[in-house]
C-alpha positions, 0 to 999 in steps of 0.5 A, spaced: 640 777 854 637 776 846 631 780 844 625 776 843 622 776 836 615 772 834 614 770 827 607 769 825 605 766 818 601 760 816 607 759 811 612 754 814 617 755 809 617 763 810 617 762 817 623 757 817 627 762 812 625 768 817 627 764 823 634 763 820 635 770 818 633 773 824 637 768 828 643 769 825 642 777 827 642 775 834 635 775 835 631 769 839 626 767 834 619 764 836 614 762 831 606 762 830 602 759 824 596 763 825 593 769 829 590 765 834 596 762 836 600 769 836 595 772 841 596 765 846 603 766 845 603 773 847 598 772 853 603 767 856 610 770 854 613 776 853 616 779 846 620 785 844 617 785 837 612 781 833 613 780 825 606 778 822 603 776 816 596 780 814 593 774 811 592 768 814 587 762 814 585 762 821 585 769 825 588 774 820 593 779 822 589 785 823 584 782 828 590 779 831 594 785 832 587 788 835 587 783 841 595 783 842 595 790 843 590 789 849 595 785 853 601 789 850 600 795 848 607 798 847 610 792 843 612 794 836 608 789 830 611 789 823 606 787 818 608 783 812 603 783 806 603 780 799 597 785 797 600 792 798 595 797 797 594 804 801 588 801 804 592 795 807 597 800 809 592 805 813 588 799 816 595 796 819 597 802 821 590 804 824 590 797 828 597 799 831 602 796 827 609 800 827 610 799 820 609 794 814 613 791 809 611 787 802 613 780 800 617 778 797 621 781 803 627 785 802 632 782 808 636 788 808 630 793 809 627 788 814 633 788 818 633 796 819 626 796 820 626 791 826 632 795 829 629 801 829 622 798 832 626 795 837 630 801 839 624 805 839 620 800 844 626 800 849 626 807 849 619 807 851 620 802 856 626 805 859 623 812 860 617 809 863 622 805 868 626 811 870 620 815 871 617 810 876 623 809 879 624 817 881 616 817 882 617 814 889 621 820 891 620 826 886 615 828 881 619 830 874 613 828 870 614 834 866 621 833 864 621 828 858 627 824 856 631 818 857 637 819 854 644 819 858 644 826 859 637 827 861 638 821 866 644 824 869 639 831 870 634 827 873 639 824 878 642 831 879 635 834 880 633 829 885 639 831 890 639 838 889 631 839 889 630 838 897 635 843 899 635 850 899 641 851 895 641 857 890 641 854 882 643 857 876 640 853 870 644 854 863 641 852 857 639 855 850 633 858 848 627 853 848 631 847 852 626 848 858 629 852 863 623 854 866 620 847 867 626 845 870 626 850 875 618 849 876 621 841 878 626 843 883 621 848 887 615 843 886 620 837 889 622 842 895 620 843 902 618 850 899 613 846 894 606 849 898 609 856 898 609 861 892 614 860 886 614 867 883 617 868 876 621 874 873 624 874 866 629 879 866 630 880 859 622 882 858 623 889 862 627 895 862 632 897 868 627 902 871 621 897 871 625 891 873 628 894 879 621 896 881 618 889 880 623 885 884 623 890 890 617 894 890 615 901 891 612 906 895 606 911 892 610 917 889 617 913 888 617 915 881 612 918 875 606 913 875 607 910 881 600 912 884 600 906 889 604 902 893 606 895 890 609 889 893 616 887 889 617 879 887 622 878 893 616 880 898 611 876 894 616 870 894 617 870 901 617 863 904 618 860 897 622 861 891 624 866 886 626 864 879 630 870 875 630 868 868 635 871 863 639 873 869 645 875 864 640 881 861 640 884 868 643 891 869 650 892 873 646 897 878 640 892 879 646 886 880 648 890 886 642 890 889 640 883 888 647 881 891 645 885 897 639 881 898 643 875 897 648 877 902 643 880 907 636 877 906 633 884 906 632 890 902 628 897 901 623 898 896 624 904 892 622 910 895 622 907 902 627 907 908 623 901 911 627 894 911 624 888 909 627 881 910 625 875 906 626 868 906 627 865 899 630 860 895 633 863 888 633 859 882 636 863 876 637 861 868 641 864 862 642 862 855 649 865 855 656 863 858 656 867 864 663 866 865 665 870 859 660 875 861 664 876 867 670 877 863 667 882 859 665 886 865 657 885 863 656 881 869 659 882 876 664 876 879 661 876 886 654 876 884 656 870 879 659 866 885 653 867 889 649 864 883 653 859 881 652 855 887 649 849 883 650 849 876 645 845 871 646 844 864 641 843 859 643 840 853 640 842 846 635 838 843 640 836 837 645 833 843 639 828 845 636 826 839 634 819 842 629 824 846 625 826 840 620 821 839 618 821 846 617 829 846 614 828 839 609 823 842 608 827 848 606 834 844 602 830 839 597 827 845 597 834 848 595 837 841 590 832 839 586 832 845 586 840 845 584 840 838 579 834 838 583 831 832 582 824 829 590 824 827 592 817 829 600 818 830 606 819 825 608 815 819 615 812 821 618 816 815 616 823 819 619 821 825 625 819 822 625 826 819 624 829 825 630 826 828 635 828 823 633 835 824 637 839 828 632 843 832 635 850 833 629 852 837 630 846 841 624 843 845 620 849 844 621 849 836 619 841 836 612 843 840 610 848 835 612 844 829 607 838 832 602 843 834 602 845 826 602 838 824 596 836 828 592 842 825 594 841 818 594 834 817 588 832 813 590 824 813 590 819 819 597 819 820 602 825 820 606 825 813 613 828 812 609 833 807 605 836 814 612 838 816 615 845 815 620 846 809 626 846 814 624 840 817 623 836 811 630 839 808 633 835 814 632 829 810 638 830 805 642 834 810 649 831 811 652 831 817 657 836 820 663 833 819 670 836 820 674 835 814 681 832 815 685 832 808 691 827 807 697 830 810 694 834 816 698 833 822 695 831 829 696 838 831 692 841 825 687 836 826 686 838 834 686 845 832 680 844 827 676 840 831 676 846 837 674 851 832 669 846 829 666 845 836 666 853 838 662 854 832 657 849 833 656 852 840 656 859 838 663 861 841 661 858 848 667 856 851 664 852 857 660 848 853 665 847 848 670 844 853 664 840 856 663 837 849 671 836 848 671 832 855 677 837 857 677 843 863 675 850 861 682 852 863 685 846 858 681 849 853 683 856 854 691 854 854 689 850 847 686 857 844 692 861 846 697 855 843 693 855 837 692 863 837 684 861 836 680 868 837 
């Protein structure tokens, strides 16, 4: 189905020219000769985008967009004006315009801007549809995304959440592993029971064991009173162990026993405590590699890896950046009581180009900082940190293929580059390359890649 564009201008010749250009681009184009006609058109029909002049004889563009947004608040509106000024631009954006262009129009610039606006509009609609479709059964509202990988994630979560299966969440730091763990618990039969969380990397071995299994008074120096462990506190509910790869081998043995026997003894006690929990763990490392190096027990790995979930880094789901940015913007605008209205289109483009090594957590921090530092009505590129601003001129990472390179040499170079991009993770690299991990291992041996 063709995308529908409403062109609003009181100059017939200009409307005719725009209709010819946009129809050739594959759009279905409708016309209105003033603001009043445009508002009536939106009341009676649906459009994907509106291209509207600011100065018109009857109702001008600023008044019209205000009325249109009452019926269709999310529809993108691009304003046209022959009287460009900072005041005009701010007035148009404040009224809810996606962007504005000056007459005479640069047709190439117009085509690019229309495509960007339409892509963003469809992105918003798809995300709303996906959430509404899943809302009948599950509430994943805290997980923001509509990219292909996130749609797959939502489907996976809807299947595994109701079960009691043990889940292992893989993902780089900042990708939202704890949020996903929360979503699994909140959509399970155990939702009304406790969900206890422990960060294994934040505690030394001796304290971690005490935290997990509890201790009796006098069990060790400083144990002045009996303390229930996290397993006991989570009885009937769920336990989330974050950064499980940082757990010592000694504690891994005790964890394995709990998973096998569903019982344990607190430190300094001979009394056995039985527990009924659902275990969810997370790691930012390749646990298969940790097993091979002897840093993680193989038998425990298979106990934990019943249902693996892979959270993609933000650089692999850039379609979600505008949605996430708007989500965090609304949170921090409300939190700080800021009067900032939103992002300039160039600001959003810059954020989409940036690779976000700190993932969603870094994006959230940048949005909070930008809302606090912004001194105008819209967040501009200058309000972003220098690293994000630098992304504008950053060239895409490409594998160089010199003339005369053989197919084997190209394949080897692609594998090396992919391993570099994933910080050496063979599991992630195999997934990106679309091959099995065993096939990748064979390729590494064949090409003598260390």
